[in-house]
ROKE-604933 format. One record per residue (C-alpha): x, y, z. Coordinates in steps of 0.1 Angstrom, whole numbers, padded with zeros to 4 digits, always signed. Layout:
# ROKE-604933
XYZ ...
# end
This chain:
# ROKE-604933
+0000+0000+0000 +0013+0034-0009 +0024+0057+0019 -0002+0083+0008 -0030+0057+0013 -0016+0047+0047 -0017+0083+0057 -0053+0087+0043 -0064+0057+0064 -0048+0072+0095 -0066+0104+0088 -0099+0085+0086 -0093+0068+0120 -0085+0102+0136 -0117+0116+0120 -0137+0087+0135 -0126+0096+0170 -0147+0128+0167 -0178+0107+0165 -0171+0076+0186 -0163+0072+0223 -0127+0060+0230 -0139+0026+0243 -0156+0019+0209 -0126+0027+0188 -0108-0006+0189 -0138-0023+0174 -0144+0005+0149 -0108+0004+0138 -0110-0034+0133 -0142-0031+0113 -0128-0003+0092 -0096-0020+0084 -0113-0053+0076 -0139-0038+0053 -0139-0054+0019 -0130-0022+0000 -0098-0019+0021 -0068-0034+0004 -0043-0029+0032 -0019-0058+0036 -0010-0069+0071 +0021-0047+0072 +0002-0016+0062 -0026-0024+0087 -0001-0027+0114 +0015+0006+0105 -0019+0023+0104 -0029+0010+0138 +0005+0018+0154 +0007+0053+0141 -0029+0060+0151 -0021+0047+0186 +0010+0069+0188 -0010+0100+0179 -0039+0096+0203 -0022+0104+0236 -0006+0134+0219 -0039+0150+0208 -0041+0176+0236 -0005+0188+0229 -0011+0187+0191 -0043+0207+0195 -0025+0233+0215 +0000+0237+0187 -0028+0239+0161 -0047+0265+0181 -0016+0286+0187 -0011+0290+0149 -0048+0294+0139 -0056+0331+0139 -0092+0336+0152 -0100+0299+0150 -0105+0278+0181 -0103+0240+0178 -0141+0239+0185 -0148+0261+0154 -0127+0241+0130 -0142+0216+0106 -0137+0180+0119 -0121+0170+0086 -0095+0199+0087 -0088+0193+0123 -0082+0156+0118 -0058+0164+0089 -0040+0189+0110 -0036+0165+0139 -0020+0140+0116 +0003+0165+0099 +0014+0182+0131 +0022+0147+0145 +0043+0140+0114 +0060+0174+0116 +0069+0173+0153 +0071+0137+0163 +0079+0116+0132 +0114+0122+0120 +0110+0096+0092 +0088+0120+0072 +0102+0151+0055 +0085+0183+0064 +0076+0191+0028 +0060+0157+0023 +0039+0160+0055 +0027+0195+0044 +0020+0185+0008 +0001+0153+0018 -0019+0173+0044 -0029+0199+0018 -0039+0172-0007 -0061+0155+0019 -0076+0189+0027 -0084+0195-0010 -0099+0160-0013 -0120+0159+0018 -0122+0194+0032 -0143+0225+0025 -0135+0251+0000 -0101+0267+0008 -0093+0239+0033 -0059+0234+0015 -0049+0270+0022 -0062+0269+0057 -0042+0237+0065 -0011+0251+0047 -0012+0283+0067 -0014+0266+0101 +0013+0241+0092 +0036+0269+0080 +0033+0285+0115 +0041+0252+0132 +0072+0248+0110 +0084+0284+0117 +0080+0278+0155 +0099+0245+0152 +0129+0262+0135 
# end
């Protein structure tokens, strides 16, 4: 499975947490990854599940970074799609050294264009640019 598809699946799992209680997520993840339209091989499934598990405990810290760089937008006002994409991208930028910054940003913008509202790509890019500047 391509890395972009792995990332897209992780985004979907993060998005699902907005609508499901934490205790239901293990079963929801299993059902999602075992659905017939998913073509994830065992290695890809393991990577998806592991990265999702690494991101979850960092959500409060990630959200603080997102909110610090989103002018006039609180986390509560953001679209759930854009917020989920940002959570994944900020994780990749700050905690996953295996992914180049440009790749993390580009992939996040592409996900935002595909799944988000109008101008979601620009919104995501702007917040991620602020995160990068602070990191440097």
